[in-house]
C-alpha positions as CSV (number, residue, x, y, z in Angstrom):
1,X,177.4,210.4,101.5
2,X,178.5,207.7,103.7
3,X,175.1,206.2,103.5
4,X,175.2,206.4,99.7
5,X,178.5,204.5,99.7
6,X,177.0,201.9,102.0
7,X,174.0,201.5,99.7
8,X,176.2,201.2,96.7
9,X,178.3,198.5,98.4
10,X,175.2,196.7,99.5
11,X,173.7,196.8,96.0
12,X,177.0,195.6,94.5
13,X,177.1,192.7,97.0
14,X,173.5,191.8,96.2
15,X,174.3,192.0,92.4
16,X,177.4,189.8,93.0
17,X,175.2,187.3,95.0
18,X,172.7,187.3,92.1
19,X,175.5,186.6,89.6
20,X,176.9,183.8,91.8
21,X,173.4,182.3,92.1
22,X,173.0,182.4,88.3
23,X,176.4,180.8,87.8
24,X,175.5,178.1,90.4
25,X,172.2,177.5,88.7
26,X,173.8,177.1,85.3
27,X,176.3,174.7,86.8
28,X,173.5,172.7,88.4
29,X,171.6,172.6,85.1
30,X,174.7,171.3,83.4
31,X,175.2,168.7,86.1
32,X,171.5,167.7,85.8
33,X,171.9,167.4,82.0
34,X,174.9,165.2,82.5
35,X,173.0,163.0,85.0
36,X,170.0,162.8,82.7
37,X,172.3,161.7,79.8
38,X,173.9,159.0,82.0
39,X,170.5,157.9,83.1
40,X,169.3,157.6,79.5
41,X,172.5,155.6,78.6
42,X,171.8,153.3,81.6
43,X,168.2,152.7,80.5
44,X,169.3,152.0,76.9
45,X,171.9,149.5,78.3
46,X,169.2,147.8,80.4
47,X,166.9,147.6,77.4
48,X,169.7,146.1,75.2
49,X,170.4,143.5,77.9
50,X,166.8,142.5,78.1
51,X,166.6,141.8,74.4
52,X,167.9,138.5,73.3
53,X,170.8,138.5,70.8
54,X,169.9,138.4,67.0
55,X,170.6,134.7,66.6
56,X,168.2,133.9,69.3
57,X,165.5,136.1,67.7
58,X,166.1,134.3,64.4
59,X,165.8,130.9,66.1
60,X,162.5,132.0,67.7
61,X,161.2,133.1,64.3
62,X,162.2,129.8,62.7
63,X,160.6,127.8,65.5
64,X,157.4,129.9,65.2
65,X,157.3,129.3,61.4
66,X,157.9,125.6,61.9
67,X,155.0,125.4,64.4
68,X,152.7,127.1,62.0
69,X,153.8,124.8,59.2
70,X,153.2,121.7,61.4
71,X,149.7,123.0,62.3
72,X,148.9,123.5,58.6
73,X,150.3,120.0,57.8
74,X,148.3,118.5,60.7
75,X,145.1,120.1,59.3
76,X,145.8,118.9,55.8
77,X,146.6,115.4,57.1
78,X,143.3,115.4,59.0
79,X,141.5,116.3,55.7
80,X,143.3,113.6,53.8
81,X,142.7,111.0,56.5
82,X,139.0,111.9,56.5
83,X,138.9,111.7,52.7
84,X,140.7,108.4,52.8
85,X,138.2,107.0,55.3
86,X,135.3,108.1,53.2
87,X,136.9,106.5,50.1
88,X,137.5,103.3,52.0
89,X,133.9,103.2,53.3
90,X,132.6,103.9,49.7
91,X,134.8,101.1,48.4
92,X,133.6,98.7,51.1
93,X,130.0,99.6,50.2
94,X,130.6,99.2,46.5
95,X,132.4,95.9,47.2
96,X,129.5,94.6,49.3
97,X,127.0,95.7,46.8
98,X,128.9,94.2,43.9
99,X,129.3,90.9,45.8
100,X,125.6,90.8,46.6
101,X,124.8,91.5,42.9
102,X,127.0,88.6,41.9
103,X,125.3,86.3,44.4
104,X,121.9,87.2,43.0
């Protein structure tokens, strides 16, 4: 009987240790969850700091659009300039040929 009582006490102690371990594990999981949440908040804060504020993004967009507009304008100017040179050459050729016709 004494050994049965000793076994019962030992089993109860083991069960208590198991319950304590479960409680400790649950607490550790809750702590880890809290740490993970804080880590996520920190990462979000870092990402927000790395992004420029909205007015700066708007300014960058405007500058990019202006650059594209200037490139298109330069291309159109080049075409107009080439057309103007061609017209001037044609006009000079016509003028020379007209003056040589008049001389004849």
